[in-house]
MOPAC internal coordinates of N, CA, C and O (Angstrom, degrees):
PM7 1SCF
backbone

  N    0.0000 0     0.00 0     0.00 0    0    0    0
  C    1.4321 1     0.00 0     0.00 0    1    0    0
  C    1.5308 1   109.58 1     0.00 0    2    1    0
  O    1.2310 1   121.08 1   -45.36 1    3    2    1
  N    1.2929 1   115.54 1   134.64 1    3    2    1
  C    1.4589 1   121.76 1  -179.13 1    5    3    2
  C    1.5294 1   109.44 1   -97.50 1    6    5    3
  O    1.2310 1   120.63 1   -41.70 1    7    6    5
  N    1.2910 1   116.40 1   138.30 1    7    6    5
  C    1.4687 1   121.97 1   175.99 1    9    7    6
  C    1.5119 1   108.75 1   -97.25 1   10    9    7
  O    1.2310 1   120.96 1   -51.46 1   11   10    9
  N    1.3521 1   115.78 1   128.54 1   11   10    9
  C    1.4371 1   121.93 1   177.92 1   13   11   10
  C    1.5041 1   110.71 1   -92.29 1   14   13   11
  O    1.2310 1   121.03 1   -28.03 1   15   14   13
  N    1.3388 1   115.64 1   151.97 1   15   14   13
  C    1.4723 1   120.47 1   173.08 1   17   15   14
  C    1.5235 1   107.12 1  -103.46 1   18   17   15
  O    1.2310 1   120.43 1   -41.19 1   19   18   17
  N    1.3269 1   116.78 1   138.81 1   19   18   17
  C    1.4450 1   121.88 1   178.27 1   21   19   18
  C    1.5382 1   108.13 1  -121.78 1   22   21   19
  O    1.2310 1   121.03 1   -55.73 1   23   22   21
  N    1.3511 1   115.63 1   124.27 1   23   22   21
  C    1.4301 1   121.40 1   177.81 1   25   23   22
  C    1.4956 1   109.05 1  -118.99 1   26   25   23
  O    1.2310 1   120.01 1   -43.92 1   27   26   25
  N    1.3376 1   117.60 1   136.08 1   27   26   25
  C    1.4377 1   121.63 1   179.14 1   29   27   26
  C    1.5108 1   111.78 1  -109.88 1   30   29   27
  O    1.2310 1   121.07 1   -33.01 1   31   30   29
  N    1.3451 1   115.56 1   146.99 1   31   30   29
  C    1.4419 1   121.14 1  -178.13 1   33   31   30
  C    1.5486 1   107.12 1  -134.26 1   34   33   31
  O    1.2310 1   121.18 1   -63.25 1   35   34   33
  N    1.3481 1   115.34 1   116.75 1   35   34   33
  C    1.4473 1   120.13 1  -179.67 1   37   35   34
  C    1.5398 1   111.23 1   -89.41 1   38   37   35
  O    1.2310 1   120.90 1   -48.07 1   39   38   37
  N    1.3288 1   115.89 1   131.93 1   39   38   37
  C    1.4648 1   119.86 1   178.50 1   41   39   38
  C    1.5167 1   108.27 1  -108.96 1   42   41   39
  O    1.2310 1   120.54 1   -64.48 1   43   42   41
  N    1.3186 1   116.58 1   115.52 1   43   42   41
  C    1.4624 1   120.73 1  -175.95 1   45   43   42
  C    1.5382 1   110.68 1   -68.55 1   46   45   43
  O    1.2310 1   119.66 1   147.21 1   47   46   45
  N    1.3361 1   118.25 1   -32.79 1   47   46   45
  C    1.4492 1   121.40 1  -176.26 1   49   47   46
  C    1.5262 1   111.41 1   -62.99 1   50   49   47
  O    1.2310 1   120.32 1   138.77 1   51   50   49
  N    1.3138 1   117.00 1   -41.23 1   51   50   49
  C    1.4860 1   119.95 1  -179.25 1   53   51   50
  C    1.5175 1   112.78 1  -107.00 1   54   53   51
  O    1.2310 1   120.71 1   177.82 1   55   54   53
  N    1.3157 1   116.25 1    -2.18 1   55   54   53
  C    1.4881 1   122.85 1  -179.47 1   57   55   54
  C    1.5164 1   111.94 1    52.97 1   58   57   55
  O    1.2310 1   121.51 1  -138.14 1   59   58   57
  N    1.3610 1   114.72 1    41.86 1   59   58   57
  C    1.4683 1   120.86 1   178.29 1   61   59   58
  C    1.5437 1   109.47 1  -123.78 1   62   61   59
  O    1.2310 1   120.79 1   -12.57 1   63   62   61
  N    1.3263 1   116.09 1   167.43 1   63   62   61
  C    1.4208 1   122.88 1   177.91 1   65   63   62
  C    1.5219 1   108.37 1  -118.37 1   66   65   63
  O    1.2310 1   120.46 1   -50.67 1   67   66   65
  N    1.3151 1   116.72 1   129.33 1   67   66   65
  C    1.4796 1   122.24 1   171.65 1   69   67   66
  C    1.5085 1   108.67 1  -105.03 1   70   69   67
  O    1.2310 1   120.34 1   -23.67 1   71   70   69
  N    1.3220 1   116.95 1   156.33 1   71   70   69
  C    1.4483 1   120.52 1  -176.40 1   73   71   70
  C    1.4987 1   109.86 1  -128.88 1   74   73   71
  O    1.2310 1   120.95 1   -35.41 1   75   74   73
  N    1.3215 1   115.80 1   144.59 1   75   74   73
  C    1.4463 1   122.89 1   170.69 1   77   75   74
  C    1.5523 1   105.84 1  -116.12 1   78   77   75
  O    1.2310 1   120.49 1   -60.47 1   79   78   77
  N    1.3251 1   116.66 1   119.53 1   79   78   77
  C    1.4450 1   121.45 1   178.28 1   81   79   78
  C    1.5314 1   106.24 1  -108.61 1   82   81   79
  O    1.2310 1   120.39 1   -58.93 1   83   82   81
  N    1.3438 1   116.85 1   121.07 1   83   82   81
  C    1.4493 1   119.78 1  -173.53 1   85   83   82
  C    1.5246 1   110.93 1  -127.94 1   86   85   83
  O    1.2310 1   120.93 1   -34.59 1   87   86   85
  N    1.3197 1   115.83 1   145.41 1   87   86   85
  C    1.4620 1   122.10 1   174.63 1   89   87   86
  C    1.5416 1   106.32 1  -111.29 1   90   89   87
  O    1.2310 1   120.16 1   -78.98 1   91   90   89
  N    1.3472 1   117.29 1   101.02 1   91   90   89
  C    1.4738 1   121.45 1  -176.63 1   93   91   90
  C    1.5090 1   112.95 1   -59.70 1   94   93   91
  O    1.2310 1   119.55 1   151.49 1   95   94   93
  N    1.2820 1   118.46 1   -28.51 1   95   94   93
  C    1.4971 1   121.18 1  -177.37 1   97   95   94
  C    1.5243 1   110.35 1   -70.68 1   98   97   95
  O    1.2310 1   119.46 1   138.45 1   99   98   97
  N    1.3318 1   118.64 1   -41.55 1   99   98   97
  C    1.4533 1   121.03 1  -177.47 1  101   99   98
  C    1.5114 1   113.04 1   -98.32 1  102  101   99
  O    1.2310 1   120.11 1   163.37 1  103  102  101
  N    1.3226 1   117.40 1   -16.63 1  103  102  101
  C    1.4748 1   122.00 1  -176.74 1  105  103  102
  C    1.5121 1   113.60 1    77.64 1  106  105  103
  O    1.2310 1   120.56 1  -169.06 1  107  106  105
  N    1.3145 1   116.53 1    10.94 1  107  106  105
  C    1.4949 1   120.34 1  -179.24 1  109  107  106
  C    1.5429 1   108.16 1   -91.84 1  110  109  107
  O    1.2310 1   122.40 1   -28.26 1  111  110  109
  N    1.3366 1   113.01 1   151.74 1  111  110  109
  C    1.5031 1   116.81 1  -178.54 1  113  111  110
  C    1.5107 1   107.09 1  -151.01 1  114  113  111
  O    1.2310 1   121.97 1   -17.03 1  115  114  113
  N    1.3338 1   113.83 1   162.97 1  115  114  113
  C    1.4729 1   122.44 1   173.33 1  117  115  114
  C    1.5274 1   108.64 1  -138.65 1  118  117  115
  O    1.2310 1   121.48 1   -32.81 1  119  118  117
  N    1.3380 1   114.78 1   147.19 1  119  118  117
  C    1.4334 1   120.95 1   177.19 1  121  119  118
  C    1.5296 1   107.39 1  -108.46 1  122  121  119
  O    1.2310 1   119.89 1   -50.28 1  123  122  121
  N    1.3102 1   117.82 1   129.72 1  123  122  121
  C    1.4264 1   124.41 1   172.96 1  125  123  122
  C    1.4923 1   109.67 1  -110.84 1  126  125  123
  O    1.2310 1   120.59 1   -73.50 1  127  126  125
  N    1.3244 1   116.48 1   106.50 1  127  126  125
  C    1.4447 1   122.06 1  -173.93 1  129  127  126
  C    1.5044 1   108.86 1  -126.59 1  130  129  127
  O    1.2310 1   121.43 1   -70.05 1  131  130  129
  N    1.3486 1   114.87 1   109.95 1  131  130  129
  C    1.4886 1   118.28 1  -172.95 1  133  131  130
  C    1.5164 1   113.41 1   -76.23 1  134  133  131
  O    1.2310 1   119.66 1   159.97 1  135  134  133
  N    1.3299 1   118.25 1   -20.03 1  135  134  133
  C    1.4677 1   120.16 1   179.29 1  137  135  134
  C    1.5268 1   108.43 1  -141.59 1  138  137  135
  O    1.2310 1   121.54 1   -45.16 1  139  138  137
  N    1.3191 1   114.65 1   134.84 1  139  138  137
  C    1.4523 1   120.19 1   172.17 1  141  139  138
  C    1.5184 1   108.86 1   -72.19 1  142  141  139
  O    1.2310 1   120.74 1   -17.42 1  143  142  141
  N    1.3239 1   116.19 1   162.58 1  143  142  141
  C    1.4671 1   118.37 1   170.34 1  145  143  142
  C    1.5339 1   109.33 1   -65.40 1  146  145  143
  O    1.2310 1   119.94 1   -49.43 1  147  146  145
  N    1.2961 1   117.73 1   130.57 1  147  146  145
  C    1.4651 1   122.17 1  -177.07 1  149  147  146
  C    1.5286 1   110.30 1  -122.06 1  150  149  147
  O    1.2310 1   119.75 1   -52.33 1  151  150  149
  N    1.2970 1   118.08 1   127.67 1  151  150  149
  C    1.4648 1   122.43 1   176.11 1  153  151  150
  C    1.5040 1   107.33 1  -104.14 1  154  153  151
  O    1.2310 1   119.96 1   -75.10 1  155  154  153
  N    1.3383 1   117.68 1   104.90 1  155  154  153
  C    1.4785 1   121.11 1  -178.19 1  157  155  154
  C    1.5236 1   112.71 1   -62.32 1  158  157  155
  O    1.2310 1   119.40 1   152.59 1  159  158  157
  N    1.3228 1   118.74 1   -27.41 1  159  158  157
  C    1.4765 1   121.00 1  -177.55 1  161  159  158
  C    1.5522 1   109.67 1   -68.80 1  162  161  159
  O    1.2310 1   119.86 1   139.52 1  163  162  161
  N    1.2989 1   117.87 1   -40.48 1  163  162  161
  C    1.4697 1   121.52 1  -177.66 1  165  163  162
  C    1.5306 1   113.08 1   -98.14 1  166  165  163
  O    1.2310 1   121.24 1   161.26 1  167  166  165
  N    1.3654 1   115.22 1   -18.74 1  167  166  165
  C    1.4286 1   119.41 1  -176.73 1  169  167  166
  C    1.5616 1   112.94 1    76.60 1  170  169  167
  O    1.2310 1   120.62 1  -164.42 1  171  170  169
  N    1.3279 1   116.42 1    15.58 1  171  170  169
  C    1.4651 1   120.72 1  -176.56 1  173  171  170
  C    1.5445 1   111.38 1  -104.72 1  174  173  171
  O    1.2310 1   121.99 1   -24.79 1  175  174  173
  N    1.3054 1   113.80 1   155.21 1  175  174  173
  C    1.4752 1   120.82 1   171.77 1  177  175  174
  C    1.5095 1   108.17 1  -110.09 1  178  177  175
  O    1.2310 1   122.02 1   -19.13 1  179  178  177
  N    1.3751 1   113.74 1   160.87 1  179  178  177
  C    1.4863 1   119.80 1   174.40 1  181  179  178
  C    1.5155 1   107.40 1  -151.38 1  182  181  179
  O    1.2310 1   121.75 1    -5.15 1  183  182  181
  N    1.3241 1   114.25 1   174.85 1  183  182  181
  C    1.4561 1   122.07 1   178.74 1  185  183  182
  C    1.5306 1   109.14 1  -111.70 1  186  185  183
  O    1.2310 1   119.69 1  -156.23 1  187  186  185
  N    1.3288 1   118.19 1    23.77 1  187  186  185
  C    1.4723 1   122.35 1  -174.74 1  189  187  186
  C    1.5310 1   113.22 1   -52.39 1  190  189  187
  O    1.2310 1   120.69 1   132.72 1  191  190  189
  N    1.2985 1   116.28 1   -47.28 1  191  190  189
  C    1.4889 1   118.32 1  -177.65 1  193  191  190
  C    1.5328 1   112.44 1   -66.75 1  194  193  191
  O    1.2310 1   120.16 1   142.37 1  195  194  193
  N    1.3170 1   117.30 1   -37.63 1  195  194  193
  C    1.4372 1   120.88 1   179.05 1  197  195  194
  C    1.5326 1   111.53 1   -70.25 1  198  197  195
  O    1.2310 1   121.11 1   148.23 1  199  198  197
  N    1.3298 1   115.48 1   -31.77 1  199  198  197
  C    1.4795 1   119.94 1  -179.11 1  201  199  198
  C    1.5100 1   112.87 1   -78.42 1  202  201  199
  O    1.2310 1   119.71 1   163.56 1  203  202  201
  N    1.3216 1   118.16 1   -16.44 1  203  202  201
  C    1.4703 1   122.14 1  -176.13 1  205  203  202
  C    1.5024 1   111.13 1   -71.71 1  206  205  203
  O    1.2310 1   120.10 1   180.00 1  207  206  205

């Protein structure tokens, strides 16, 4: 059985938490991001935080 690592990242702008779930043995990972970055001035979303 493989143990996964879970890392959380708090975003003050959206007041949400995103998670990185990683399997160190295989090097595979998944991002769980409940909200995209949202710019209320333009009405656009982006993946800037996830890409950083």
